[in-house]
N, C-alpha and C positions, 0 to 999 in steps of 0.2 A: 504494499500499499504506500501511496505517496500523497501528500497534501500540497495544495496550491492555494494561494490567497486569491479572493475575488475582489472586484472593484469596490464592493460594499464593505470590505474589511472583514469578511468571514472567510472560511476555508471550504474548499471542495476536496473530496478525496477520490483517488483512482486506484483500482486494482491494476497492478503491473504484472503481466505474465512473464514467464521465462523467455518468451520470444519478443519481449519489449513492446507488447500491445497494451494499450491503456483502455480501461473500462470505467466509466464514471459510476461511483457508488451512489445509488438513489438516497436522497436525504429527506424527501417528503413522501414517505410511504406509510401506509397503515401499519400499526404494530412495530414502530421503529425500534422500540426497546427490545423486543424479542429478536429483531433482525440483528441488532448489536450483540446480543447474547450468542447467537449462532456464529457470527464472525469471530468472536472471542474463542469459541470452541474450535473452529476450523482453521484459524490462522495461528500459527505457532508463536509469532512475535508480535502479537496485537498490543501496541502501546499507544494507540491514538485515542483521543477523546472526541469521538464522532458526535456531532451535534447538528441540529437542523441548520439549513442554509440561512434562514432568517428567523428571527424570533416570532412566535405566534401572534403577538400583539400587532405586528406590522400587517398581517393578513386581515385581522379583525378591523384595523384602521382603514385599510383599503376597501373592505366590504362596506363599511359605513359611509365612506366618501362616495362610492359608486351608487349606493341607495340614494343618498342625498342628491346626487347629480341627476339620477333617474327621476326623482320627484320633481326637481326643478324643471327638467325638460317636459315632463308631463304637464305641469302647471302652465308653462309657457306656451306650448303648442296646442293643448286641448282645452283646458279650463279657461284660460285667458281669451282664447279665440271666440268662445261662445258667450262670455260675460260682457264683452264690449260691443 
């Protein structure tokens, strides 16, 4: 395994094969904790602290902003059109 920094200041991890091929380790998967346990069992020298790419609050924040934008668009194009 090898880690690389992202432009957001986090890290992404890759499996490196014996033939130098790289495979990105998924970090936004269901049951991520169980996935890490399997990796620790299967990889002999597992010393990485795998974590999600972005903290969970960022996704919640983006969801709220998206909902607010949708409500604003709905109001502007539909409700405002019929009230004026």
